[in-house]
C-alpha positions in Angstrom: 102.7 9.2 166.2 103.3 11.9 168.8 104.9 10.5 172.0 104.5 12.3 175.3 106.8 12.3 178.3 104.4 13.0 181.2 107.1 13.9 183.9 108.5 16.8 181.8 105.4 17.6 179.8 107.3 17.1 176.6 105.8 15.6 173.4 107.8 14.3 170.4 105.8 15.1 167.2 108.3 13.6 164.9 110.4 15.1 162.2 112.5 17.2 164.5 109.5 18.9 166.3 108.8 18.7 170.0 106.4 20.6 172.3 106.8 21.7 175.9 103.7 22.4 178.0 104.8 25.6 179.7 102.3 26.6 182.5 100.4 29.9 182.6 99.9 30.9 186.2 96.3 31.4 187.4 94.8 31.0 183.9 92.1 28.5 182.8 94.1 27.8 179.6 96.6 26.1 181.8 99.6 26.1 179.5 101.2 27.3 176.3 102.5 24.7 173.9 106.1 26.0 173.2 107.5 24.2 170.1 111.1 23.2 169.6 112.1 23.0 166.0 115.4 21.3 165.1 117.5 23.1 162.4 121.0 22.7 161.0 121.9 25.9 162.9 120.6 24.8 166.2 117.1 24.5 167.8 114.6 27.3 167.4 111.7 28.0 169.7 108.2 28.9 168.5 106.9 31.1 171.3 108.3 31.0 174.8 105.6 31.0 177.5 104.7 33.4 180.4 107.4 35.2 182.3 107.1 33.3 185.6 109.6 31.2 187.6 107.7 28.0 187.3 107.2 28.6 183.6 110.9 29.2 183.1 111.8 26.1 185.1 109.4 24.0 183.0 110.9 25.4 179.8 114.4 24.6 180.9 113.5 21.1 182.0 111.7 20.5 178.8 114.6 21.5 176.7 116.8 19.1 178.7 114.3 16.3 178.1 114.4 17.1 174.3 118.2 16.7 174.4 119.2 20.3 174.2 119.4 23.4 176.5 118.5 27.1 176.6 122.1 27.9 175.8 122.0 26.0 172.5 119.0 27.8 171.1 119.7 29.8 168.0 116.4 31.7 167.6 112.9 32.4 168.8 109.9 32.8 166.5 107.0 34.6 168.1 103.5 34.0 166.7 102.2 37.1 168.5 103.0 39.6 171.3 100.8 38.3 174.1 102.6 37.6 177.3 101.8 33.8 177.4 103.7 33.6 174.1 106.4 36.3 174.3 106.9 36.6 178.0 110.1 34.5 178.4 111.8 35.8 175.3 114.2 38.2 177.0 115.3 35.5 179.5 115.9 33.1 176.6 117.9 35.7 174.7 120.0 36.6 177.7 120.7 32.9 178.4 121.5 31.9 174.8 122.1 35.0 172.6 119.3 33.8 170.3 117.6 36.2 168.0 113.9 37.0 168.4 111.6 37.5 165.4 108.0 38.8 165.2 105.8 40.4 162.6 106.3 44.1 162.3 102.7 45.0 163.3 103.2 43.2 166.7 106.8 44.6 167.0 105.1 48.1 166.9 102.8 47.0 169.8 105.8 45.9 171.8 107.6 49.1 171.1 104.6 51.2 172.2 104.2 49.1 175.4 107.8 49.6 176.3 107.8 53.4 175.6 104.6 54.3 177.4 104.3 54.6 181.1 101.7 52.6 182.9 99.8 55.8 183.9 99.2 56.5 180.2 97.8 53.1 179.6 95.5 53.4 182.6 94.3 56.8 181.3 93.6 55.2 177.9 91.7 52.3 179.4 89.6 54.7 181.5 88.7 56.8 178.5 88.0 53.7 176.3 85.8 52.0 178.9 83.9 55.2 179.7 83.1 55.7 176.0 81.8 52.1 175.9 79.4 52.9 178.8 81.2 51.2 181.7 79.6 52.1 185.1 81.4 54.3 187.6 82.2 51.4 190.0 84.1 49.6 187.2 86.0 52.6 186.3 87.0 53.6 189.9 89.9 51.1 190.3 91.4 52.2 187.0 91.0 55.9 187.8 92.7 55.3 191.2 95.6 53.5 189.5 95.8 56.3 186.9 96.0 59.0 189.5 98.3 57.3 191.9 101.9 58.4 192.0 103.2 55.0 191.0 100.6 53.0 189.1 101.2 49.2 189.0 102.7 48.0 185.7 100.5 45.6 183.7 101.7 42.1 182.9 104.1 42.0 180.0 104.7 45.8 180.3 108.4 45.4 179.5 108.5 42.7 176.9 111.6 41.9 174.9 112.0 44.0 171.8 112.5 41.6 168.8 115.6 42.1 166.7 114.3 40.5 163.5 110.9 40.8 161.7 108.9 38.0 160.2 107.9 38.9 156.6 104.7 37.2 155.4 105.1 34.8 152.5 108.8 34.4 153.1 110.6 31.2 153.8 112.3 31.8 157.2 116.1 31.5 157.2 116.3 28.2 159.0 118.9 25.9 157.5 117.6 22.5 156.7 113.9 23.4 157.1 111.2 24.8 155.0 109.1 27.1 157.3 107.0 29.8 155.7 105.3 32.7 157.5 101.6 33.3 156.9 100.1 36.6 158.2 96.9 35.9 160.1 95.7 39.1 161.8 92.7 39.1 164.0 93.7 37.9 167.5 96.5 40.6 167.2 97.4 42.8 164.2 100.6 40.9 163.6 99.7 37.4 164.4 101.5 34.8 162.2 101.1 31.1 161.6 104.1 29.2 160.5 103.7 26.6 157.8 106.2 23.7 157.8 106.3 22.8 154.2 107.6 19.3 154.7 106.0 15.9 154.4 104.2 14.9 157.6 106.3 12.3 159.5 103.2 10.0 159.7 102.6 10.7 156.0 99.2 12.2 156.7 97.5 13.7 153.6 97.6 17.4 153.4 100.0 20.4 153.1 102.6 19.9 155.8 102.0 21.1 159.3 100.9 24.5 160.6 102.1 26.1 163.9 98.9 28.1 164.4 99.6 30.1 167.6 96.2 31.2 168.8 94.7 31.6 165.4 93.1 28.2 165.1 92.5 26.1 168.3 90.8 22.7 168.5 88.1 23.4 171.1 88.0 27.1 171.9 87.7 30.4 169.9 90.4 33.0 170.4 89.6 36.4 171.7 89.0 38.9 169.0 89.1 42.4 170.5 90.2 45.9 169.3 93.7 46.6 168.4 94.8 48.9 171.2 96.8 52.0 170.2 96.3 55.3 172.1 98.0 57.2 169.3 96.0 55.8 166.4 92.3 56.7 165.7 92.0 54.4 162.7 88.8 52.4 162.8 90.0 48.8 162.4 88.0 45.7 161.7 89.8 43.0 163.7 87.0 40.5 163.3 86.9 41.0 159.6 90.7 40.5 159.5 90.3 37.3 161.5 87.6 35.8 159.3 89.6 36.5 156.2 92.7 34.9 157.8 90.7 31.9 158.7 89.6 31.3 155.2 93.3 31.6 154.1 94.2 28.7 156.5 91.2 26.7 155.3 92.4 26.9 151.7 95.9 25.9 152.8 94.5 22.6 154.2 97.5 21.5 156.3 97.7 17.8 157.3 98.0 18.8 161.0 97.6 21.9 163.1 100.0 22.4 166.0 98.3 25.1 168.1 99.7 27.0 171.1 97.0 25.7 173.5 95.1 22.5 174.0 96.4 19.8 171.6 97.3 19.1 167.9 94.5 18.1 165.5 93.8 17.3 161.9 91.1 18.4 159.4 91.8 22.1 159.5 89.2 23.0 156.9 86.4 21.5 159.1 87.6 23.4 162.1 87.8 26.6 160.1 84.2 26.2 159.0 83.1 25.7 162.6 84.8 28.9 163.6 83.3 30.9 160.6 79.9 29.5 161.5 80.3 30.4 165.1 81.1 34.0 164.4 78.3 34.4 161.9 75.9 32.9 164.5 77.2 35.3 167.1 76.8 38.3 164.8 73.2 37.3 164.1 72.6 36.9 167.9 74.0 40.4 168.5 71.8 41.8 165.8 68.8 40.5 167.6 69.9 42.0 170.9 70.3 45.4 169.1 66.6 45.6 168.3 66.8 48.4 171.0 69.8 50.7 171.4 72.7 49.4 173.6 76.1 50.7 174.5 79.0 48.2 174.0 79.0 47.6 177.8 75.3 46.8 177.8 75.8 44.5 174.8 78.6 42.7 176.5 76.4 42.2 179.6 73.8 40.5 177.4 76.1 38.4 175.2 76.5 34.7 175.8 79.8 33.9 177.5 81.2 30.7 179.2 79.7 31.9 182.5 77.1 34.4 183.7 78.2 38.1 183.5 78.1 38.4 187.3 80.7 35.6 187.5 83.1 37.1 185.0 86.2 38.6 186.8 86.9 42.3 186.7 89.8 42.1 184.2 87.9 39.7 181.9 85.0 42.1 181.6 87.4 44.5 179.9 88.3 41.8 177.4 84.6 41.0 176.9 83.7 44.6 176.2 86.5 44.8 173.6 85.2 41.6 171.9 81.7 43.1 171.9 83.1 46.2 170.2 85.0 44.2 167.6 81.7 42.5 166.7 79.9 45.8 166.6 82.5 47.2 164.2 81.9 44.3 161.9 78.2 44.8 161.9 78.6 48.5 161.3 80.9 47.8 158.3 78.4 45.4 156.9 75.7 48.0 157.2 73.6 45.9 159.6 74.0 48.2 162.7 74.4 51.9 163.1 75.3 54.4 165.9 72.4 56.3 167.5 73.0 60.0 166.6 73.7 62.1 169.7 74.0 59.2 172.1 76.7 59.5 174.8 78.2 57.1 175.5 77.5 55.9 171.9 74.8 53.4 171.6 74.1 51.1 168.6 71.0 49.8 167.1 70.1 47.4 164.2 69.8 49.3 160.9 66.3 49.7 159.6 
């Protein structure tokens, strides 16, 4: 049975696994669950949390409550490159000398982010949103940032470059543990889940425990948007990747899911089925909306979100449009939707 220590936001999950609730500033998710895994070579972190002073202090205090310290960490396993998971990695490495490992596809994202100036990313975002049909008043702040002499860097714009890669299917080199990497693209191109192939400490029926990152969460669906790469024009299908990855986790049937947000839970196959059904329902809803031609921006305005479109913050609208485009790509690939010839920006309509 997991035991929580409220003062330090630490939970003992048994079997040499603890979690620390590391806060995410100004974010409705509230926190990232950073896991501490005991190994014969010293403790290893699974994700690190957002790069923020309060987040760092919480991580440090949590490690102390677990009975260790940042300096004793031997490694960091990153489920994916987003800043609420990878943000504190460089501070951890500087304080401990720990290695950092990530799937190569997300390492490539980190490398691109480090090598490109903010102005290039703003230019890319302007072009991308304009092609999606974003109105001029939405583009104006991005254009101003692009054209300014010193554009503001985006959060996580200088993330730590990992020094090891996580190879899907491999047992990770963690002495005394059996932790296997499972590639689960969708939320990001290199997202991985980590399967602890050991008997559950409470002897729950199932195949060990799964550190699921953002792939499978108990009460929310992860964002599925486009994989952003200014230099790559490949037409990806991130939603298709995600749905395939979900089915892989459902077949694995772990005894317990240890996610990066909210709380641990059981019955992974049932949750996978809920998520698959949710996305199929959403695809059908979008197909109905596309009885008349719509740009990705217009589609996003009409989609069902957790609040009215008028109340969605500026930055979140960019994420919403990306999610609309990911669903459009899936519908196009299935032959259920097609682009309207000659439309600019490109509009889409249900196939006859």
